[in-house]
C-alpha positions as CSV (number, residue, x, y, z in Angstrom):
1,M,-0.2,0.2,0.1
2,P,1.1,3.5,-0.8
3,L,2.7,5.2,1.9
4,S,0.1,8.7,2.5
5,K,1.8,12.0,2.5
6,P,1.9,13.1,6.0
7,T,-1.2,15.8,6.8
8,R,0.5,19.0,8.3
9,T,-0.6,20.7,11.5
10,G,-1.2,24.3,12.4
11,R,-1.5,27.0,10.3
12,P,0.8,27.9,7.6
13,R,3.2,30.8,8.5
14,S,2.6,33.9,5.9
15,A,4.8,35.8,3.7
16,E,2.8,39.1,3.5
17,A,2.9,39.0,7.7
18,D,6.8,38.4,8.0
19,T,7.4,41.4,5.5
20,A,4.7,43.7,7.3
21,I,6.9,42.7,11.0
22,L,10.3,43.4,8.9
23,V,9.1,46.7,7.5
24,A,8.0,47.9,10.1
25,T,10.5,46.9,12.8
26,R,12.9,49.2,10.6
27,A,10.3,52.4,10.7
28,A,10.1,52.4,14.7
29,L,13.6,52.1,14.4
30,V,14.0,55.0,12.3
31,E,11.3,56.5,14.8
32,L,12.0,55.2,17.4
33,G,15.6,53.8,18.3
34,W,17.1,50.7,19.7
35,S,16.6,51.4,23.1
36,K,12.6,52.6,22.8
37,L,11.4,49.8,20.5
38,T,9.2,46.9,21.5
39,M,7.8,43.6,20.0
40,G,4.7,44.9,21.3
41,D,4.9,48.5,18.5
42,V,6.6,46.8,16.3
43,A,3.1,44.4,16.0
44,T,1.1,47.2,17.0
45,R,3.0,48.7,13.6
46,A,2.6,46.0,11.3
47,G,-1.3,45.1,11.9
48,V,-0.3,41.7,13.3
49,A,-1.2,39.9,16.5
50,K,2.1,39.9,19.5
51,T,1.3,35.7,19.8
52,T,2.1,36.4,15.6
53,L,5.0,38.7,16.0
54,Y,6.9,35.7,18.7
55,R,6.0,32.7,16.8
56,R,8.8,34.0,14.7
57,W,10.9,35.6,17.1
58,S,11.1,35.0,20.1
59,H,13.5,38.6,21.3
60,K,13.9,42.0,19.8
61,N,17.8,40.8,18.8
62,E,16.8,38.2,16.8
63,L,13.9,40.5,15.0
64,V,16.3,43.5,14.4
65,V,19.3,41.4,12.9
66,D,16.1,39.6,10.5
67,A,15.0,43.5,9.5
68,V,18.5,44.6,8.1
69,A,19.2,41.2,6.5
70,V,16.4,41.7,4.2
71,L,18.5,45.2,3.3
72,F,21.2,43.9,2.5
73,D,20.1,40.9,0.7
74,E,19.1,43.5,-1.9
75,L,23.1,43.7,-2.9
76,E,23.7,42.5,-5.9
77,L,26.7,41.6,-8.4
78,P,25.6,42.1,-11.7
79,D,29.3,41.5,-14.6
80,R,30.6,45.0,-15.8
81,G,32.6,43.2,-17.5
82,S,36.4,43.5,-15.4
83,L,37.2,43.0,-11.9
84,A,37.9,46.7,-11.3
85,A,34.2,47.5,-12.5
86,D,32.6,44.9,-10.7
87,I,34.1,46.0,-7.6
88,E,32.6,49.8,-8.3
89,G,29.4,48.8,-8.9
90,V,29.2,46.8,-5.6
91,V,31.0,49.9,-3.7
92,L,28.7,52.1,-5.0
93,Q,25.8,50.3,-4.2
94,F,26.6,48.9,-0.1
95,A,26.8,53.2,0.0
96,A,23.8,54.1,-0.9
97,L,21.8,51.2,0.8
98,L,24.1,52.4,3.8
99,A,22.8,55.6,2.9
100,R,19.4,55.0,3.4
101,P,18.4,55.9,7.7
102,E,16.9,52.3,8.1
103,T,20.0,50.8,7.1
104,K,21.9,53.2,9.4
105,T,19.7,52.9,11.9
106,A,19.3,49.1,12.9
107,L,23.1,48.7,11.4
108,M,24.3,51.2,14.7
109,A,22.7,49.6,16.9
110,V,23.1,45.8,16.1
111,V,26.7,46.3,16.7
112,A,26.5,48.4,19.3
113,E,24.3,45.8,21.3
114,S,25.9,42.9,20.2
115,I,29.0,44.4,22.1
116,S,28.4,42.4,25.0
117,D,25.4,40.2,23.2
118,E,27.7,37.1,21.7
119,A,24.3,34.9,20.8
120,L,23.6,38.3,19.4
121,R,26.9,38.8,17.3
122,A,26.9,35.0,15.8
123,R,23.7,35.8,14.7
124,I,25.2,39.2,12.8
125,R,27.3,36.5,11.2
126,S,25.4,34.0,9.8
127,A,22.2,36.6,8.8
128,I,24.1,38.9,7.2
129,V,27.8,38.8,7.3
130,D,28.0,34.7,5.7
131,R,24.7,35.5,2.9
132,Q,26.8,39.1,1.6
133,K,29.7,36.7,1.3
134,R,28.9,35.0,-1.9
135,L,29.5,38.8,-3.8
136,V,33.5,38.1,-3.0
137,T,32.9,34.6,-4.3
138,I,30.6,35.9,-6.9
139,G,33.5,38.3,-8.3
140,R,36.2,36.1,-7.6
141,E,35.3,33.4,-9.5
142,R,34.0,35.8,-12.8
143,A,37.1,37.0,-12.8
144,Q,39.3,33.7,-12.7
145,A,37.4,32.9,-15.3
146,R,37.8,36.3,-17.6
147,G,41.9,35.7,-16.2
148,E,42.2,38.5,-14.4
149,L,42.8,36.9,-11.2
150,P,44.9,33.6,-10.7
151,S,42.6,30.3,-10.0
152,G,43.1,27.0,-8.5
153,E,43.5,27.5,-4.5
154,D,42.4,24.9,-2.5
155,P,39.2,25.4,-1.0
156,E,40.4,26.1,2.0
157,T,42.3,28.8,1.0
158,S,40.4,30.0,-1.1
159,A,37.4,30.4,1.9
160,R,40.0,32.0,3.6
161,H,40.8,34.6,1.7
162,T,37.5,35.2,0.7
163,D,36.9,36.4,4.1
164,L,39.5,38.6,4.3
165,I,38.4,40.2,0.4
166,F,35.4,40.6,2.5
167,D,36.5,42.0,5.3
168,V,38.5,44.9,3.5
169,V,35.4,46.0,1.2
170,A,33.2,45.8,3.8
171,G,35.0,47.6,6.8
172,A,36.5,50.1,4.5
173,V,32.9,51.6,3.2
174,V,31.5,50.9,6.5
175,H,34.2,52.6,8.3
176,R,33.9,55.9,5.6
177,A,30.4,56.1,5.2
178,L,29.2,55.6,8.9
179,V,32.0,56.2,11.2
180,S,34.0,59.4,9.8
181,A,30.5,60.1,7.5
182,E,32.2,61.3,4.2
183,P,31.5,60.3,1.6
184,V,31.6,56.6,-0.6
185,D,31.4,58.5,-4.1
186,E,32.7,58.0,-7.7
187,E,35.9,59.3,-7.1
188,W,36.4,56.9,-3.7
189,A,35.3,53.9,-5.2
190,R,37.6,54.4,-8.2
191,E,40.9,54.7,-5.8
192,F,39.7,52.3,-3.4
193,T,39.1,49.7,-6.3
194,V,43.3,50.7,-7.7
195,L,44.1,49.6,-4.4
196,L,42.1,47.1,-3.5
197,C,42.8,45.5,-6.7
198,A,46.3,46.1,-7.0
199,G,47.0,43.1,-3.9
200,L,44.0,41.2,-5.6
201,S,46.2,40.6,-9.1
202,A,49.1,39.5,-6.8
203,P,49.3,36.1,-5.4
204,L,48.2,35.4,-1.7
205,P,50.5,33.5,-0.1
206,P,49.1,30.1,2.1
207,A,48.9,30.1,5.8
């Protein structure tokens, strides 16, 4: 006899409710700031019951990180024909994202809060940092296919170099835009790209 399909219990999760909650979270952060934001306020703004909110996120920290992660998932790396052009494009795209009030407020808030919260740091790494390293992987593979970068690294070395490149790009743009509060314009992006490409063109030694 054929096996019967398992019966799904409970109400299916609503994508519309998820989106409304994350949008409401970012709006509340901009208006109220981290310290005054509450789960109850987010539920009210999103038009959902608090039980709906808590079924998805048990704590404000998790909710805010996921609300920020959605914004970073908008980053893309279109093929602009060369490694330098690809880097310039993603740097300017990243800077434009950081200039948005909801991104700036949310990112600064979760980073500050994570200083004393290891679980929050881990969630930031998994939900934002690790997911965005895909852009570095795509860019390196594309440049290697064009012959702009050497290939043939073993997986462990490649992963380590991907981490390093991500740290350089993200660290420079975040520091410039949010810490120094200086513009990340086309001129800065071009000069930064020249420096980065000079380093990338030299083979990195294994550890």
